[in-house]
C-alpha positions, -999 to +999 in steps of 0.1 A: +060-092-220+042-112-246+061-104-279+034-089-301+037-052-307+032-024-332+060+002-339+046+037-346+069+061-365+056+095-355+082+112-377+068+094-407+033+106-398+046+142-396+064+139-430+032+125-445+011+154-432+036+179-447+037+161-480-001+161-483-003+197-473+020+205-502-005+190-525-034+212-513-042+241-535-037+276-524-048+283-488-067+249-484-064+236-449-060+200-439-078+184-410-058+154-397-082+125-392-071+107-360-104+090-352-106+053-341-074+056-321-057+071-351-068+043-374-054+019-348-020+036-348-024+053-313-041+086-308-015+093-281+013+092-306-004+105-337-024+134-325+006+153-311+025+144-343-002+160-364+000+192-344+039+192-346+035+189-384+013+220-385-022+207-383-046+232-368-075+207-368-079+171-356-109+149-366-123+124-341-154+102-341-169+109-307-170+132-277-150+105-258-123+106-284-124+143-284-118+143-246-087+121-252-074+143-280-080+175-259-058+161-231-030+155-256-034+186-277-047+215-255-047+241-283-059+221-313-093+226-329-111+192-326-140+183-348-163+156-335-171+141-369-200+118-359-218+143-337-227+141-301-253+121-282-278+131-255-261+143-224-228+151-240-234+188-247-218+200-214-186+181-222-186+196-258-187+231-243-162+224-214-136+208-237-140+233-265-149+206-290-166+215-323-195+191-331-207+182-365-245+186-364-274+177-388-303+168-366-325+193-347-318+175-314-281+180-320-288+217-319-310+214-288-283+195-270-254+218-276-273+250-275-288+242-241-254+233-228-239+265-241-265+286-224-261+267-192-224+274-193-228+311-202-212+306-236-227+330-261-210+317-293-204+280-298-191+270-332-207+240-350-202+225-384-232+215-405-230+183-425-249+182-458-260+148-472-251+150-509-261+115-518-244+090-494-276+087-473-255+082-441-253+113-420-261+149-428-291+170-437-307+169-471-317+199-491-354+195-483-347+195-446-322+223-445-345+254-440-356+246-404-320+238-394-307+271-408-335+290-390-319+279-357-289+302-363-307+334-356-294+364-337-306+351-304-289+317-307-258+307-288-247+286-319-225+299-346-223+281-380-185+280-385-183+253-412-202+233-438-191+198-448-200+168-469-183+135-476-173+125-512-181+088-511-168+079-545-137+101-548-116+070-557-136+066-589-115+085-614-143+091-639-156+117-614-193+114-623-205+107-587-183+134-572-194+159-598-231+153-589-222+156-552-204+189-557-235+202-576-257+192-547-234+209-522-234+240-543-272+241-542-272+238-504-246+265-501-269+288-521-296+282-495-271+288-467-258+320-483-294+333-488-298+331-450-266+352-446-248+322-431-220+316-457-188+337-457-187+373-445-181+382-409-212+363-397-213+333-419-195+299-421-157+302-426-149+266-436-161+244-464-148+209-455-150+185-484-132+153-493-107+129-477-075+113-489-089+101-522-102+136-531-068+151-523-049+126-545-075+126-573-070+163-580-102+175-565-086+202-543-087+229-569-124+225-576-132+224-538-111+255-532-129+273-561-163+264-547-153+277-513-141+310-527-173+314-546-192+315-513-166+335-494-153+305-475-120+286-471-115+250-482-106+222-459-099+186-467-098+157-443-071+131-451-070+100-431-055+068-447-028+087-466-016+102-433-007+067-423+013+060-454-012+042-476-028+055-507-064+046-516-069+023-545-084+041-575-107+028-603-104+025-632-069+040-632-045+057-608-041+095-609-006+109-613-008+125-578-017+092-562+011+074-580+036+100-568+021+098-533+026+061-532+063+067-537+066+096-512+043+086-483+059+066-455+042+037-436+037+047-400+029+013-385+049-019-384+033-049-367+056-076-353+058-107-332+084-134-324+089-171-329+079-190-298+091-225-308+101-245-338+092-281-346+095-306-374+064-325-385+062-356-408+042-359-440+005-363-435+005-343-402-023-318-398-018-282-387-043-262-367-080-265-361-100-288-383-069-298-403-073-272-430-036-278-438-020-312-442+018-316-447+026-333-480+063-338-469+083-333-437+082-297-427+096-272-401+070-250-385+074-219-363+048-210-337+041-173-333+027-152-305-001-136-325-037-146-332-071-133-342-076-117-308-047-095-317-063-086-350-047-112-373-077-121-394-087-158-390-091-161-428-054-154-434-045-190-426-032-206-458-035-173-476-007-149-466+030-150-458+048-132-431+085-122-429+112-139-409+149-136-416+140-113-445+121-141-463+084-149-468+070-177-447+035-189-454+008-190-427-003-226-425-035-239-409-061-218-392-052-187-372-060-194-335-072-169-310-037-162-296-013-181-319-004-187-356+019-211-374+043-204-403+061-227-426+099-221-423+110-253-441+129-233-468+143-207-444+176-217-427+182-211-390+148-199-378+148-202-340+128-191-310+128-153-304+134-145-341+115-114-350+086-119-374+070-090-393+032-093-398+029-059-415+059-038-425+093-044-439+122-067-430+154-064-451+143-058-487+109-075-483+076-059-473+041-068-465+015-040-468-019-033-454-033-036-489-018-071-492-035-081-459-068-065-472-067-083-506-062-116-489-094-112-469-114-092-494-116-061-472-099-026-471-067-013-454-088+009-430-102-023-415-068-040-413-054-012-392-084-006-369-088-042-360-053-045-346-062-053-310-057-030-280-035-057-263-010-052-291+014-026-275+020+005-296+056+016-293+070+049-305+100+045-328+101+079-344+110+111-326+090+141-336 
């Protein structure tokens, strides 16, 4: 097979979940975010690993992802974080998925499906927009949504959530304003008898990896208790062994996590061929690299169709024989070239690490991201489907 693959260490994923759970205050629950094919790491490998580690909840983007997760984890609670679309209500009910809702038509879709299936109590989670202006219902639009959860409804408000969009800013001002906005919404929800108690929402789901590592768990848990609810956080990136980057400084918990979390994915290829070129030879499309002296180059079986960003040419080094070898010239669709002039003995079939460790050297997703002015989330999720994911950790 074409030698371009990603090794997924499910044991590292499990260890990361347990470590993050140890950071959660009191009885706070963690929902394992496995959306977007587990951030490109393979839902098939990571969703069962999350359950083995003790996760009761999995977070996916869509009903389609929820169906895949359900086939892998029959007993897990699965939160469809970006809601459902017209015509998907029946599948939500059949697969026992829990949709996030915020639009009246969401309620129409899932309630009609519940009634058609004879389901008298379908749990849903209501997202509150506390300032991100992305998804969620604002305070001024909350009243008619809450009115839908009357005694005759097949819907049950099981959870309330919001997303802290600046939890990586350690001054905390934006997060503080969001929490205050959420508290006001919870007051409205409680006034309708829909928070806590036997008939109200059980879960208050707030914050992702950055919130957990920035010390927000205690405040979230206190807010949940105030309204008779239990706190839930939704870590994503940290589960995969990468800590968010904080500004202006790094919290102590994040620094400790950076030492304790284990990378889950290693991305590799092999040398296809090696050649020597003279001075003044050009390398790759449009001659963006010109040799200033005789050089030895290694051709690799990886390109931008595999997810190796085209902009990385002349910007990043990969690992071969435990040493860094610069990418030279533009990345092609299916191939890339590295300079191995200073590395003895490089030969066809040698393993090359694109992302991960080799010997004592390492290349991180953050390094990839910095080279292309993006974020680690994008680095992981753009690794192409044709890159085989291989399990190397036994759960």
